[in-house]
Every structure is written in C-alpha cells, then in structure tokens.
C-alpha positions as CSV (number, residue, x, y, z in Angstrom):
1,M,-48.8,95.5,-5.8
2,R,-51.0,92.5,-6.9
3,R,-49.3,92.3,-10.3
4,L,-45.8,92.6,-8.6
5,A,-46.6,89.9,-6.1
6,L,-47.8,87.6,-8.9
7,S,-44.7,88.3,-10.9
8,V,-42.5,87.4,-8.0
9,V,-44.5,84.1,-7.3
10,V,-44.2,83.1,-11.0
11,A,-40.5,83.9,-11.2
12,A,-39.9,81.8,-8.0
13,A,-41.9,79.0,-9.4
14,C,-40.0,79.1,-12.7
15,V,-36.7,79.0,-10.7
16,L,-37.8,76.1,-8.5
17,G,-39.3,74.3,-11.6
18,A,-36.1,74.7,-13.5
19,S,-34.0,73.5,-10.5
20,A,-36.2,70.4,-10.0
21,A,-36.2,69.7,-13.7
22,E,-32.4,69.9,-13.8
23,K,-32.4,67.3,-11.0
24,G,-34.9,65.1,-13.0
25,S,-37.5,65.2,-10.3
26,V,-40.2,66.9,-12.4
27,V,-41.9,64.8,-15.0
28,F,-44.9,66.0,-16.9
29,K,-47.5,63.4,-17.4
30,P,-49.1,63.5,-20.8
31,T,-52.8,63.1,-21.2
32,F,-54.8,61.6,-24.0
33,E,-55.9,64.4,-26.2
34,G,-59.0,63.9,-28.5
35,E,-57.8,66.6,-30.8
36,R,-54.5,64.8,-31.4
37,A,-56.4,61.5,-32.0
38,M,-58.6,63.3,-34.5
39,R,-55.7,64.5,-36.4
40,Q,-54.7,60.8,-36.8
41,V,-58.2,60.2,-38.2
42,H,-57.6,63.0,-40.7
43,T,-54.2,61.6,-41.7
44,L,-55.6,58.1,-42.3
45,M,-58.5,59.5,-44.3
46,Q,-56.0,60.5,-47.0
47,W,-55.7,56.8,-48.0
48,V,-59.1,55.6,-49.0
49,P,-59.9,52.8,-49.3
50,R,-57.7,50.9,-46.8
51,S,-58.9,47.5,-47.9
52,I,-56.4,44.5,-48.1
53,D,-53.7,45.0,-50.7
54,S,-54.9,48.5,-51.8
55,P,-52.3,51.4,-52.0
56,G,-54.1,52.9,-49.0
57,H,-53.6,49.7,-47.1
58,H,-49.9,49.7,-47.7
59,R,-49.7,53.5,-46.8
60,T,-51.6,53.0,-43.6
61,L,-49.3,50.1,-42.4
62,A,-46.2,52.0,-43.2
63,Y,-47.5,55.1,-41.4
64,I,-48.6,53.1,-38.2
65,E,-45.1,51.6,-38.1
66,S,-43.4,54.9,-38.5
67,V,-45.4,56.4,-35.6
68,L,-44.7,53.5,-33.3
69,R,-41.0,53.6,-34.1
70,S,-40.8,57.2,-32.9
71,Y,-41.6,56.2,-29.2
72,P,-38.9,55.0,-26.8
73,D,-38.9,51.5,-25.5
74,M,-41.0,50.2,-28.5
75,L,-40.2,47.0,-30.2
76,I,-41.8,46.4,-33.5
77,V,-43.0,42.9,-34.4
78,R,-44.5,42.0,-37.8
79,Q,-46.5,38.9,-38.7
80,D,-46.4,38.5,-42.4
81,W,-48.4,35.8,-44.3
82,T,-50.6,35.1,-47.2
83,E,-54.1,33.6,-47.6
84,K,-55.8,32.3,-50.7
85,R,-59.3,33.4,-51.2
86,A,-62.1,31.1,-52.3
87,D,-61.8,32.6,-55.9
88,G,-58.0,31.9,-55.9
89,K,-56.8,35.4,-55.2
90,V,-53.8,35.4,-52.9
91,L,-54.0,38.0,-50.1
92,V,-50.9,39.5,-48.7
93,L,-51.4,40.3,-44.9
94,T,-49.5,41.8,-42.0
95,N,-50.4,42.2,-38.3
96,L,-48.3,44.9,-36.8
97,I,-47.4,44.8,-33.0
98,G,-45.8,47.6,-31.1
99,R,-44.4,46.1,-27.8
100,L,-43.9,48.8,-25.3
101,R,-41.4,47.8,-22.6
102,E,-41.1,44.3,-23.9
103,K,-39.7,42.8,-20.7
104,S,-42.3,44.3,-18.4
105,E,-45.1,42.2,-16.9
106,P,-48.0,42.0,-16.5
107,R,-48.9,42.9,-20.0
108,L,-52.0,44.5,-21.5
109,L,-53.0,44.0,-25.2
110,L,-54.8,47.0,-26.8
111,G,-56.0,46.2,-30.3
112,T,-57.8,47.4,-33.4
113,H,-58.0,46.6,-37.1
114,Y,-56.5,48.9,-39.7
115,D,-58.0,47.4,-42.8
116,S,-61.3,49.0,-44.1
117,I,-64.3,48.0,-46.2
118,V,-63.5,48.2,-49.8
119,R,-66.7,49.8,-51.1
120,A,-69.8,51.6,-49.7
121,Y,-72.1,48.6,-50.3
122,R,-74.8,49.9,-47.9
123,D,-75.0,53.3,-49.5
124,P,-78.6,54.6,-49.8
125,D,-77.7,55.7,-53.4
126,P,-77.3,52.7,-55.6
127,A,-75.0,54.7,-57.8
128,L,-72.4,55.0,-54.8
129,R,-72.3,51.4,-53.7
130,D,-69.2,50.7,-55.7
131,S,-67.5,53.7,-54.5
132,P,-64.8,53.6,-51.9
133,M,-66.1,53.4,-48.2
134,P,-64.1,56.2,-46.3
135,G,-64.1,54.5,-43.0
136,A,-63.6,57.4,-40.6
137,N,-65.4,55.5,-37.8
138,N,-64.9,52.1,-39.3
139,S,-61.8,51.7,-39.0
140,A,-59.8,54.9,-38.6
141,S,-61.0,55.7,-35.2
142,G,-59.6,52.6,-33.6
143,V,-56.2,53.2,-35.2
144,A,-56.2,56.8,-34.0
145,V,-57.1,55.7,-30.4
146,L,-54.2,53.3,-30.3
147,L,-51.6,55.7,-31.8
148,E,-52.5,58.4,-29.3
149,L,-52.5,55.8,-26.4
150,A,-49.0,54.7,-27.6
151,R,-47.8,58.4,-27.3
152,V,-49.3,58.8,-23.8
153,L,-48.3,55.4,-22.3
154,S,-44.7,55.5,-23.7
155,S,-44.1,58.5,-21.4
156,K,-41.8,57.7,-18.4
157,A,-44.3,59.5,-16.2
158,H,-46.8,56.6,-16.5
159,A,-46.5,53.4,-14.6
160,P,-43.9,51.2,-16.3
161,M,-46.3,48.6,-17.5
162,G,-45.9,46.4,-20.6
163,V,-48.4,47.3,-23.3
164,D,-48.8,45.6,-26.7
165,F,-50.4,47.7,-29.4
166,V,-51.7,45.2,-31.9
167,F,-53.0,46.4,-35.4
168,F,-54.8,43.5,-37.0
169,D,-55.1,43.1,-40.7
170,G,-58.1,41.6,-42.4
171,E,-60.7,42.1,-39.9
172,E,-63.3,42.9,-42.6
173,G,-62.7,39.5,-44.0
174,P,-61.2,38.0,-47.3
175,L,-63.6,40.1,-49.5
176,S,-63.1,43.3,-47.4
177,L,-66.8,43.6,-47.1
178,G,-67.4,42.8,-43.4
179,A,-71.1,42.1,-42.8
180,G,-71.6,42.5,-46.5
181,D,-69.9,39.1,-47.0
182,S,-72.1,36.1,-46.1
183,N,-69.0,34.0,-45.5
184,W,-67.3,36.7,-43.5
185,H,-64.5,35.7,-41.2
186,A,-61.7,37.7,-39.6
187,L,-58.2,36.9,-40.8
188,G,-55.8,38.8,-38.7
189,S,-56.8,38.0,-35.1
190,P,-57.2,34.2,-35.8
191,Y,-53.6,34.2,-37.2
192,F,-52.3,36.1,-34.3
193,A,-54.0,33.6,-32.0
194,A,-52.6,30.6,-33.9
195,H,-49.0,32.1,-33.6
196,V,-49.3,33.7,-30.1
197,S,-46.4,31.7,-28.7
198,G,-44.1,33.8,-31.0
199,V,-45.2,36.9,-29.3
200,Y,-45.8,35.6,-25.8
201,P,-43.5,32.5,-25.2
202,G,-44.2,32.8,-21.5
203,H,-47.3,34.4,-19.9
204,L,-50.3,35.6,-21.9
205,P,-51.4,39.2,-21.4
206,R,-53.3,40.1,-18.4
207,A,-56.2,41.3,-20.5
208,A,-57.1,42.6,-24.0
209,V,-59.2,45.6,-25.0
210,I,-60.2,45.8,-28.7
211,Y,-61.6,49.1,-30.2
212,D,-63.8,49.5,-33.2
213,M,-66.1,52.3,-34.3
214,V,-65.4,54.6,-31.4
215,C,-65.5,58.3,-32.7
216,K,-69.1,59.2,-33.6
217,K,-70.8,62.2,-32.2
218,G,-72.9,61.2,-29.3
219,L,-71.0,58.0,-28.7
220,R,-72.9,55.5,-26.5
221,L,-70.8,52.5,-25.4
222,I,-72.8,49.6,-24.2
223,P,-71.1,46.5,-22.8
224,E,-70.9,43.8,-25.5
225,A,-72.5,40.4,-24.8
226,S,-69.5,38.0,-25.4
227,S,-67.1,40.4,-23.6
228,L,-69.2,40.0,-20.5
229,R,-68.9,36.2,-20.9
230,F,-65.2,36.3,-21.6
231,A,-64.2,39.0,-19.0
232,P,-66.9,40.1,-16.7
233,H,-64.6,41.7,-14.2
234,E,-62.6,43.7,-16.8
235,V,-65.9,44.9,-18.4
236,E,-67.2,46.1,-15.1
237,S,-63.8,47.8,-14.3
238,F,-63.6,49.5,-17.7
239,W,-67.2,50.7,-17.6
240,K,-67.0,52.0,-14.1
241,T,-63.9,54.0,-15.0
242,G,-65.7,55.3,-18.1
243,V,-68.8,56.4,-16.3
244,R,-66.5,58.3,-13.9
245,L,-64.4,60.0,-16.7
246,A,-66.7,60.2,-19.7
247,P,-70.3,59.6,-18.3
248,D,-72.0,60.8,-21.6
249,A,-70.3,58.0,-23.6
250,F,-70.7,55.1,-21.3
251,A,-74.1,53.6,-20.8
252,G,-75.4,51.0,-18.4
253,A,-78.0,49.6,-20.8
254,A,-78.7,46.0,-21.6
255,P,-75.7,44.3,-23.4
256,V,-75.5,44.6,-27.2
257,G,-74.5,41.6,-29.4
258,P,-72.7,39.3,-29.3
259,I,-70.6,40.8,-32.0
260,G,-67.9,38.9,-33.9
261,D,-64.7,40.9,-33.8
262,D,-61.0,40.6,-33.0
263,Q,-61.8,40.0,-29.2
264,V,-63.2,36.5,-29.9
265,P,-59.8,34.6,-31.0
266,L,-58.1,36.2,-28.1
267,A,-60.6,35.1,-25.6
268,K,-60.5,31.6,-26.9
269,L,-56.9,31.6,-25.9
270,G,-58.0,32.3,-22.3
271,I,-57.1,36.1,-22.3
272,P,-59.9,38.2,-20.7
273,S,-60.8,40.2,-23.8
274,I,-63.4,43.0,-24.1
275,L,-64.7,44.8,-27.2
276,V,-65.3,48.6,-27.0
277,I,-67.8,49.4,-29.8
278,D,-70.7,51.6,-30.6
279,F,-72.4,49.5,-33.2
280,D,-75.3,51.9,-33.6
281,Y,-73.9,53.8,-36.5
282,E,-76.9,54.3,-38.8
283,P,-77.5,55.6,-41.4
284,W,-73.8,55.9,-42.1
285,F,-72.5,52.3,-41.4
286,N,-70.4,51.1,-44.4
287,T,-71.7,53.9,-46.7
288,S,-70.0,56.7,-48.5
289,H,-71.0,58.9,-45.5
290,D,-68.7,57.4,-43.0
291,T,-66.5,60.6,-43.1
292,E,-64.6,62.7,-40.6
293,D,-67.5,65.2,-39.9
294,K,-69.3,62.3,-38.1
295,C,-66.5,62.0,-35.6
296,D,-66.0,63.9,-32.4
297,P,-62.8,64.5,-30.6
298,A,-64.5,64.3,-27.3
299,S,-65.6,60.8,-28.1
300,L,-62.1,59.7,-28.8
301,Q,-60.9,61.5,-25.7
302,G,-63.4,59.7,-23.5
303,V,-62.3,56.3,-24.7
304,G,-58.7,57.1,-24.5
305,R,-58.6,58.5,-21.0
306,T,-60.8,55.7,-19.8
307,T,-58.3,53.3,-21.2
308,V,-55.3,55.0,-19.6
309,A,-56.9,54.9,-16.2
310,F,-58.0,51.3,-16.7
311,A,-54.5,50.4,-17.7
312,E,-53.0,52.0,-14.5
313,Q,-55.5,50.2,-12.3
314,L,-54.8,46.9,-14.0
315,V,-51.0,47.1,-13.7
316,G,-51.6,48.1,-9.9
317,G,-53.5,44.9,-9.4
318,Q,-56.9,46.6,-8.8
319,S,-58.7,44.8,-11.6
320,N,-59.3,41.1,-10.8
321,A,-59.6,38.5,-13.4
322,G,-62.4,36.1,-13.5
323,E,-62.7,32.6,-15.1
324,T,-63.6,32.7,-18.8
325,S,-65.6,30.3,-20.8
326,P,-65.3,31.6,-24.4
327,G,-67.9,30.5,-26.9
328,D,-68.7,31.3,-30.5
329,A,-69.7,34.8,-31.1
330,Q,-72.1,35.9,-33.8
331,H,-71.2,38.2,-36.6
C-alpha cells in the first residue's frame, strides 16, 4: 500500500508539474556547482602557460568568448590594444566583457584575470624555474568562478539584474611574472578604467567584485585591506553572506594586505570594489606545483554561491554603498 500510495503521489506530481511547465509557471533555478567550476579549471589547464601572447593565452580567450556567447542576453564587448614593453616588445592585449542584460540597472561588475605567470620562477627546484607555471589557482580558478556564475545568473529564474563579467588581460604585468617583476604593474584593469565610458556611458556599476586564487583546499578568505577602505559596506555584506553559506571558507581575522590587484583601478573610479583572494598559497605560489590537485570544488562552490546571494541582495537594494576614498595599494 505504501508503495502504491507513493506511486500515485509521484504520478500526480508529474502531471501537475507538466501542466505548470506547459503554462510557463515552473522555472527551475540553477545553483552554482563546484564540480562544474572544477571542470572549467580542468579545461583551462590544457593550455599552459596562458601568459600574454602565448598560444595558451589565445586559446583561453577564444574559449571564454565561446562560453559567454552560449548564454542568452549576453552581449560580448572586446577591448583590444597594444602596449610596448621597456625592452621594445609589443604586447597584444584583450579585455573581454560579457554584458548580461545590457540595459538592466543597477549593474554589478564581476571580474578576474585570465593571463597567467609565464614560468615557475619560485619553484623550490632551480631546474624547474624556467618551466611553465600551470596556474590552476592563479589564475584558472577566477576564470572558472566567473564562467559558472555566468551560467547561473543568465537563467531567467534569477533576478533580472545587469551583470558584467570582465576578464582582464595582463594582470601579471608586462613580463608575465607578477610579484617576480620588480616593476610590476597590471595592464588590463588600468586600460579598462581609462576607457570606462565606452562600457558605461551613463552610470557606473553599483559595485565590483574581483576574484583571484580562490580554489585551494582549505580555503580561508580574509577581508583585504584596500577593499575595506574602498567598499566597507560591500565587504561586510559579502563576508556576512559567506559566513552563512560557506563558514569554513570565510574568516573574520585581521585584514590581509593591501594587495595590488584589479580592484584598485576600479575603486579609483569611485566604484565600490572588493578583492576576494586567499593569498596564503605556500608552498605552491607561482611554482610548478600550482596544479589541479591543489584545488577543491567545495572552495569554488562556497565562493560562487556567496556571490549569487550577494548579487541578489545587491539588486534588491539590501547592500548599502558607503563613501570611498581610494588610495594606492601595495603589490
């Protein structure tokens, strides 16, 4: 009898569900899946290195664009330019922007960099310091988070907010060495900031969230010092949401940094901008050991689901902006 009753209930539910679906009243809301994001990391790891102008760099850019184009209501904008290095080499660079629901406001900017370190200059084995730096955490993890967020937030089941997914080029600097370059400076985000009116002729985004190094096992995300200065209310809202949804990943320790990253040029425009990063990545930081096995789908999922909830709060007006007084961050 119990099995028969269950069958009747299931059958009735299927009929009702089908009827509702036919009327367009049932919409399934996708969630951010860490395993899906991890598959994106795996895909990107086929193209190592992803440093400026390398074959892997070109393949990564083409792949990101193809994924973004697969989602409805997504306008693709490219910023293409060249820069000359101190040694005379000309770098060809591209920022890629996926504008979800271009006409919707307020807007939220979600960003990361897709270029990677060219070689494992910090490897403990001197023989490997000229070998490619795989970059699973630095920088594939940020790209994976943004691509999975694009899948989730493009669903009609989510609030119809405007989101700009910005993939910055050249964050690791003109030598593609990041902190290994004594004259390091980011390339893509300053270019974006200098040409922001071409993307936002009217209002600037309500806020910006930048992701970097967010997949390691045992992820511990601590508020970054310049973000607290640029966007204290947004940091508070994001971390409170994170503590609720992914308590193991979000810590309330003293701020880390300041860290020079792509949030700085955005904050200098007056956009409340925060950096989500776990900078404690020893002993693998910028070595040949920054590989997939150091990543955890649960870490990606905690960051992604926190972002979705934060975005929904933001578009609903539950996150209040504060005054910002951007200053120079340290790298």
